[in-house]
Biotite code that builds the C-alpha atoms (Angstrom):
import biotite.structure as struc

atoms = struc.array([
    struc.Atom([-2.063, 4.536, -3.585], chain_id="A", res_id=1, res_name="UNK", atom_name="CA", element="C"),
    struc.Atom([-0.934, 2.175, -0.820], chain_id="A", res_id=2, res_name="UNK", atom_name="CA", element="C"),
    struc.Atom([-3.656, 0.339, 1.095], chain_id="A", res_id=3, res_name="UNK", atom_name="CA", element="C"),
    struc.Atom([-2.729, 2.114, 4.339], chain_id="A", res_id=4, res_name="UNK", atom_name="CA", element="C"),
    struc.Atom([-3.051, 5.500, 2.635], chain_id="A", res_id=5, res_name="UNK", atom_name="CA", element="C"),
    struc.Atom([-6.537, 4.571, 1.401], chain_id="A", res_id=6, res_name="UNK", atom_name="CA", element="C"),
    struc.Atom([-7.504, 3.453, 4.919], chain_id="A", res_id=7, res_name="UNK", atom_name="CA", element="C"),
    struc.Atom([-6.181, 6.708, 6.398], chain_id="A", res_id=8, res_name="UNK", atom_name="CA", element="C"),
    struc.Atom([-8.115, 8.813, 3.884], chain_id="A", res_id=9, res_name="UNK", atom_name="CA", element="C"),
    struc.Atom([-11.243, 6.783, 4.589], chain_id="A", res_id=10, res_name="UNK", atom_name="CA", element="C"),
    struc.Atom([-11.013, 6.935, 8.398], chain_id="A", res_id=11, res_name="UNK", atom_name="CA", element="C"),
    struc.Atom([-10.476, 10.692, 8.235], chain_id="A", res_id=12, res_name="UNK", atom_name="CA", element="C"),
    struc.Atom([-14.114, 10.937, 7.060], chain_id="A", res_id=13, res_name="UNK", atom_name="CA", element="C"),
    struc.Atom([-15.430, 9.583, 10.374], chain_id="A", res_id=14, res_name="UNK", atom_name="CA", element="C"),
    struc.Atom([-17.430, 12.427, 11.912], chain_id="A", res_id=15, res_name="UNK", atom_name="CA", element="C"),
    struc.Atom([-16.649, 11.240, 15.451], chain_id="A", res_id=16, res_name="UNK", atom_name="CA", element="C"),
    struc.Atom([-13.001, 12.321, 15.205], chain_id="A", res_id=17, res_name="UNK", atom_name="CA", element="C"),
    struc.Atom([-12.101, 15.410, 17.177], chain_id="A", res_id=18, res_name="UNK", atom_name="CA", element="C"),
    struc.Atom([-11.915, 18.355, 14.785], chain_id="A", res_id=19, res_name="UNK", atom_name="CA", element="C"),
    struc.Atom([-8.347, 19.348, 13.985], chain_id="A", res_id=20, res_name="UNK", atom_name="CA", element="C"),
    struc.Atom([-6.799, 16.309, 15.697], chain_id="A", res_id=21, res_name="UNK", atom_name="CA", element="C"),
    struc.Atom([-3.998, 14.724, 13.653], chain_id="A", res_id=22, res_name="UNK", atom_name="CA", element="C"),
    struc.Atom([-4.412, 11.265, 12.123], chain_id="A", res_id=23, res_name="UNK", atom_name="CA", element="C"),
    struc.Atom([-0.963, 9.684, 11.896], chain_id="A", res_id=24, res_name="UNK", atom_name="CA", element="C"),
    struc.Atom([0.320, 6.461, 10.334], chain_id="A", res_id=25, res_name="UNK", atom_name="CA", element="C"),
    struc.Atom([2.524, 4.269, 12.531], chain_id="A", res_id=26, res_name="UNK", atom_name="CA", element="C"),
    struc.Atom([3.046, 7.053, 15.086], chain_id="A", res_id=27, res_name="UNK", atom_name="CA", element="C"),
    struc.Atom([1.049, 8.492, 17.965], chain_id="A", res_id=28, res_name="UNK", atom_name="CA", element="C"),
    struc.Atom([2.088, 11.695, 19.649], chain_id="A", res_id=29, res_name="UNK", atom_name="CA", element="C"),
    struc.Atom([1.966, 12.315, 23.417], chain_id="A", res_id=30, res_name="UNK", atom_name="CA", element="C"),
    struc.Atom([-0.891, 14.835, 23.470], chain_id="A", res_id=31, res_name="UNK", atom_name="CA", element="C"),
    struc.Atom([-4.603, 14.139, 23.842], chain_id="A", res_id=32, res_name="UNK", atom_name="CA", element="C"),
    struc.Atom([-6.323, 13.885, 21.347], chain_id="A", res_id=33, res_name="UNK", atom_name="CA", element="C"),
    struc.Atom([-4.375, 12.344, 18.453], chain_id="A", res_id=34, res_name="UNK", atom_name="CA", element="C"),
    struc.Atom([-5.134, 9.330, 16.269], chain_id="A", res_id=35, res_name="UNK", atom_name="CA", element="C"),
    struc.Atom([-3.006, 6.731, 14.497], chain_id="A", res_id=36, res_name="UNK", atom_name="CA", element="C"),
    struc.Atom([-3.366, 3.799, 12.139], chain_id="A", res_id=37, res_name="UNK", atom_name="CA", element="C"),
    struc.Atom([-0.850, 1.066, 12.896], chain_id="A", res_id=38, res_name="UNK", atom_name="CA", element="C"),
    struc.Atom([-0.466, -1.944, 10.570], chain_id="A", res_id=39, res_name="UNK", atom_name="CA", element="C"),
    struc.Atom([-0.618, -5.301, 12.371], chain_id="A", res_id=40, res_name="UNK", atom_name="CA", element="C"),
    struc.Atom([0.943, -8.635, 11.619], chain_id="A", res_id=41, res_name="UNK", atom_name="CA", element="C"),
    struc.Atom([-1.340, -11.191, 10.071], chain_id="A", res_id=42, res_name="UNK", atom_name="CA", element="C"),
    struc.Atom([-2.134, -13.235, 7.020], chain_id="A", res_id=43, res_name="UNK", atom_name="CA", element="C"),
    struc.Atom([-2.124, -11.097, 3.925], chain_id="A", res_id=44, res_name="UNK", atom_name="CA", element="C"),
    struc.Atom([-3.805, -13.566, 1.550], chain_id="A", res_id=45, res_name="UNK", atom_name="CA", element="C"),
    struc.Atom([-7.022, -15.147, 2.799], chain_id="A", res_id=46, res_name="UNK", atom_name="CA", element="C"),
    struc.Atom([-7.823, -17.057, -0.365], chain_id="A", res_id=47, res_name="UNK", atom_name="CA", element="C"),
    struc.Atom([-6.135, -17.515, -3.751], chain_id="A", res_id=48, res_name="UNK", atom_name="CA", element="C"),
    struc.Atom([-8.038, -18.241, -6.959], chain_id="A", res_id=49, res_name="UNK", atom_name="CA", element="C"),
    struc.Atom([-6.951, -20.258, -10.020], chain_id="A", res_id=50, res_name="UNK", atom_name="CA", element="C"),
    struc.Atom([-7.089, -17.134, -12.195], chain_id="A", res_id=51, res_name="UNK", atom_name="CA", element="C"),
    struc.Atom([-4.384, -15.506, -10.031], chain_id="A", res_id=52, res_name="UNK", atom_name="CA", element="C"),
    struc.Atom([-6.728, -13.164, -8.188], chain_id="A", res_id=53, res_name="UNK", atom_name="CA", element="C"),
    struc.Atom([-6.901, -13.246, -4.396], chain_id="A", res_id=54, res_name="UNK", atom_name="CA", element="C"),
    struc.Atom([-8.958, -12.221, -1.401], chain_id="A", res_id=55, res_name="UNK", atom_name="CA", element="C"),
    struc.Atom([-6.758, -10.317, 1.043], chain_id="A", res_id=56, res_name="UNK", atom_name="CA", element="C"),
    struc.Atom([-6.887, -8.596, 4.369], chain_id="A", res_id=57, res_name="UNK", atom_name="CA", element="C"),
    struc.Atom([-5.106, -5.603, 5.809], chain_id="A", res_id=58, res_name="UNK", atom_name="CA", element="C"),
    struc.Atom([-5.164, -5.842, 9.630], chain_id="A", res_id=59, res_name="UNK", atom_name="CA", element="C"),
    struc.Atom([-4.581, -2.613, 11.520], chain_id="A", res_id=60, res_name="UNK", atom_name="CA", element="C"),
    struc.Atom([-5.052, -0.991, 14.904], chain_id="A", res_id=61, res_name="UNK", atom_name="CA", element="C"),
    struc.Atom([-6.815, 2.335, 15.141], chain_id="A", res_id=62, res_name="UNK", atom_name="CA", element="C"),
    struc.Atom([-5.364, 4.156, 18.147], chain_id="A", res_id=63, res_name="UNK", atom_name="CA", element="C"),
    struc.Atom([-5.998, 7.368, 20.006], chain_id="A", res_id=64, res_name="UNK", atom_name="CA", element="C"),
    struc.Atom([-4.105, 9.195, 22.711], chain_id="A", res_id=65, res_name="UNK", atom_name="CA", element="C"),
    struc.Atom([-6.708, 10.235, 25.269], chain_id="A", res_id=66, res_name="UNK", atom_name="CA", element="C"),
    struc.Atom([-6.974, 11.631, 28.744], chain_id="A", res_id=67, res_name="UNK", atom_name="CA", element="C"),
    struc.Atom([-7.191, 9.018, 31.492], chain_id="A", res_id=68, res_name="UNK", atom_name="CA", element="C"),
    struc.Atom([-7.426, 11.609, 34.279], chain_id="A", res_id=69, res_name="UNK", atom_name="CA", element="C"),
    struc.Atom([-10.765, 10.392, 35.619], chain_id="A", res_id=70, res_name="UNK", atom_name="CA", element="C"),
    struc.Atom([-13.398, 7.724, 35.193], chain_id="A", res_id=71, res_name="UNK", atom_name="CA", element="C"),
    struc.Atom([-15.581, 9.907, 32.930], chain_id="A", res_id=72, res_name="UNK", atom_name="CA", element="C"),
    struc.Atom([-12.685, 10.448, 30.484], chain_id="A", res_id=73, res_name="UNK", atom_name="CA", element="C"),
    struc.Atom([-12.005, 6.711, 30.368], chain_id="A", res_id=74, res_name="UNK", atom_name="CA", element="C"),
    struc.Atom([-15.695, 5.927, 29.776], chain_id="A", res_id=75, res_name="UNK", atom_name="CA", element="C"),
    struc.Atom([-15.850, 8.489, 26.961], chain_id="A", res_id=76, res_name="UNK", atom_name="CA", element="C"),
    struc.Atom([-12.784, 6.970, 25.286], chain_id="A", res_id=77, res_name="UNK", atom_name="CA", element="C"),
    struc.Atom([-14.276, 3.466, 25.355], chain_id="A", res_id=78, res_name="UNK", atom_name="CA", element="C"),
    struc.Atom([-17.601, 4.884, 24.111], chain_id="A", res_id=79, res_name="UNK", atom_name="CA", element="C"),
    struc.Atom([-15.790, 6.519, 21.194], chain_id="A", res_id=80, res_name="UNK", atom_name="CA", element="C"),
    struc.Atom([-14.417, 3.146, 20.079], chain_id="A", res_id=81, res_name="UNK", atom_name="CA", element="C"),
    struc.Atom([-17.801, 1.460, 20.424], chain_id="A", res_id=82, res_name="UNK", atom_name="CA", element="C"),
    struc.Atom([-19.346, 4.130, 18.185], chain_id="A", res_id=83, res_name="UNK", atom_name="CA", element="C"),
    struc.Atom([-16.420, 3.822, 15.765], chain_id="A", res_id=84, res_name="UNK", atom_name="CA", element="C"),
    struc.Atom([-16.938, 0.040, 15.469], chain_id="A", res_id=85, res_name="UNK", atom_name="CA", element="C"),
    struc.Atom([-20.646, 0.613, 14.809], chain_id="A", res_id=86, res_name="UNK", atom_name="CA", element="C"),
    struc.Atom([-19.734, 3.152, 12.107], chain_id="A", res_id=87, res_name="UNK", atom_name="CA", element="C"),
    struc.Atom([-17.439, 0.669, 10.360], chain_id="A", res_id=88, res_name="UNK", atom_name="CA", element="C"),
    struc.Atom([-20.210, -1.937, 10.429], chain_id="A", res_id=89, res_name="UNK", atom_name="CA", element="C"),
    struc.Atom([-22.796, 0.448, 8.973], chain_id="A", res_id=90, res_name="UNK", atom_name="CA", element="C"),
    struc.Atom([-20.361, 1.682, 6.316], chain_id="A", res_id=91, res_name="UNK", atom_name="CA", element="C"),
    struc.Atom([-19.653, -1.900, 5.197], chain_id="A", res_id=92, res_name="UNK", atom_name="CA", element="C"),
    struc.Atom([-23.375, -2.705, 5.100], chain_id="A", res_id=93, res_name="UNK", atom_name="CA", element="C"),
    struc.Atom([-23.989, 0.386, 2.956], chain_id="A", res_id=94, res_name="UNK", atom_name="CA", element="C"),
    struc.Atom([-21.083, -0.439, 0.627], chain_id="A", res_id=95, res_name="UNK", atom_name="CA", element="C"),
    struc.Atom([-19.279, 2.773, 1.540], chain_id="A", res_id=96, res_name="UNK", atom_name="CA", element="C"),
    struc.Atom([-15.707, 1.512, 1.601], chain_id="A", res_id=97, res_name="UNK", atom_name="CA", element="C"),
    struc.Atom([-12.162, 2.787, 1.050], chain_id="A", res_id=98, res_name="UNK", atom_name="CA", element="C"),
    struc.Atom([-11.187, 3.510, -2.541], chain_id="A", res_id=99, res_name="UNK", atom_name="CA", element="C"),
    struc.Atom([-8.138, 1.408, -3.346], chain_id="A", res_id=100, res_name="UNK", atom_name="CA", element="C"),
    struc.Atom([-5.598, 1.500, -6.162], chain_id="A", res_id=101, res_name="UNK", atom_name="CA", element="C"),
    struc.Atom([-6.438, 0.039, -9.546], chain_id="A", res_id=102, res_name="UNK", atom_name="CA", element="C"),
    struc.Atom([-6.828, -3.730, -9.449], chain_id="A", res_id=103, res_name="UNK", atom_name="CA", element="C"),
    struc.Atom([-7.943, -3.753, -5.807], chain_id="A", res_id=104, res_name="UNK", atom_name="CA", element="C"),
    struc.Atom([-11.543, -3.552, -4.591], chain_id="A", res_id=105, res_name="UNK", atom_name="CA", element="C"),
    struc.Atom([-12.561, -3.126, -0.952], chain_id="A", res_id=106, res_name="UNK", atom_name="CA", element="C"),
    struc.Atom([-15.217, -5.590, 0.208], chain_id="A", res_id=107, res_name="UNK", atom_name="CA", element="C"),
    struc.Atom([-15.515, -5.002, 3.948], chain_id="A", res_id=108, res_name="UNK", atom_name="CA", element="C"),
    struc.Atom([-14.008, -3.000, 6.778], chain_id="A", res_id=109, res_name="UNK", atom_name="CA", element="C"),
    struc.Atom([-14.662, -4.009, 10.355], chain_id="A", res_id=110, res_name="UNK", atom_name="CA", element="C"),
    struc.Atom([-13.557, -3.896, 13.952], chain_id="A", res_id=111, res_name="UNK", atom_name="CA", element="C"),
    struc.Atom([-12.433, -7.347, 15.048], chain_id="A", res_id=112, res_name="UNK", atom_name="CA", element="C"),
    struc.Atom([-12.795, -6.675, 18.770], chain_id="A", res_id=113, res_name="UNK", atom_name="CA", element="C"),
    struc.Atom([-13.606, -4.018, 21.343], chain_id="A", res_id=114, res_name="UNK", atom_name="CA", element="C"),
    struc.Atom([-11.701, -0.816, 22.008], chain_id="A", res_id=115, res_name="UNK", atom_name="CA", element="C"),
    struc.Atom([-9.531, -0.935, 25.120], chain_id="A", res_id=116, res_name="UNK", atom_name="CA", element="C"),
    struc.Atom([-6.819, 0.888, 27.055], chain_id="A", res_id=117, res_name="UNK", atom_name="CA", element="C"),
    struc.Atom([-3.704, -0.394, 25.318], chain_id="A", res_id=118, res_name="UNK", atom_name="CA", element="C"),
    struc.Atom([-1.055, 1.481, 27.277], chain_id="A", res_id=119, res_name="UNK", atom_name="CA", element="C"),
    struc.Atom([-1.286, 3.731, 30.322], chain_id="A", res_id=120, res_name="UNK", atom_name="CA", element="C"),
    struc.Atom([1.339, 6.450, 30.368], chain_id="A", res_id=121, res_name="UNK", atom_name="CA", element="C"),
    struc.Atom([2.970, 7.993, 33.419], chain_id="A", res_id=122, res_name="UNK", atom_name="CA", element="C"),
    struc.Atom([0.891, 11.143, 32.971], chain_id="A", res_id=123, res_name="UNK", atom_name="CA", element="C"),
    struc.Atom([-2.873, 11.504, 32.697], chain_id="A", res_id=124, res_name="UNK", atom_name="CA", element="C"),
    struc.Atom([-2.964, 10.119, 29.151], chain_id="A", res_id=125, res_name="UNK", atom_name="CA", element="C"),
    struc.Atom([-3.087, 6.677, 27.652], chain_id="A", res_id=126, res_name="UNK", atom_name="CA", element="C"),
    struc.Atom([-3.294, 4.925, 24.302], chain_id="A", res_id=127, res_name="UNK", atom_name="CA", element="C"),
    struc.Atom([-6.625, 3.360, 23.469], chain_id="A", res_id=128, res_name="UNK", atom_name="CA", element="C"),
    struc.Atom([-6.959, 1.076, 20.475], chain_id="A", res_id=129, res_name="UNK", atom_name="CA", element="C"),
    struc.Atom([-9.292, -1.149, 18.534], chain_id="A", res_id=130, res_name="UNK", atom_name="CA", element="C"),
    struc.Atom([-8.149, -3.840, 16.121], chain_id="A", res_id=131, res_name="UNK", atom_name="CA", element="C"),
    struc.Atom([-9.671, -3.739, 12.653], chain_id="A", res_id=132, res_name="UNK", atom_name="CA", element="C"),
    struc.Atom([-9.261, -5.185, 9.193], chain_id="A", res_id=133, res_name="UNK", atom_name="CA", element="C"),
    struc.Atom([-9.980, -4.272, 5.620], chain_id="A", res_id=134, res_name="UNK", atom_name="CA", element="C"),
    struc.Atom([-10.892, -7.157, 3.327], chain_id="A", res_id=135, res_name="UNK", atom_name="CA", element="C"),
    struc.Atom([-10.322, -6.590, -0.376], chain_id="A", res_id=136, res_name="UNK", atom_name="CA", element="C"),
    struc.Atom([-10.006, -8.408, -3.695], chain_id="A", res_id=137, res_name="UNK", atom_name="CA", element="C"),
    struc.Atom([-6.874, -8.089, -5.757], chain_id="A", res_id=138, res_name="UNK", atom_name="CA", element="C"),
    struc.Atom([-6.881, -8.892, -9.474], chain_id="A", res_id=139, res_name="UNK", atom_name="CA", element="C"),
    struc.Atom([-4.261, -11.168, -10.998], chain_id="A", res_id=140, res_name="UNK", atom_name="CA", element="C"),
])
């Protein structure tokens, strides 16, 4: 299983997601509410060990297409991402992490910043996102 697939499966368990809303990889549709996981550029290997093992990170953005029609909708979208970041933090603290392929072990998943309006569309929708990362160990 690819790391991104494990992250997608894991994030789908977040109870704050709107029921029935799609969770895409690398794509976000035009309708509110949809979610996407988008891989980001960044260092893959954080630390290498003499035995060939390594500590790695998988940086990604978690996005949602939301209504931006009024101030209340925008506040709710930002509140969703704040709650999502808190959930990631509590999941890491509890040791409830994504299940990765053999030879890889998740150590931490976290938001690395605040959720924000990433792109305002021409309609009453916009893309909100929060940047995150999964830290994991990979055997030699």
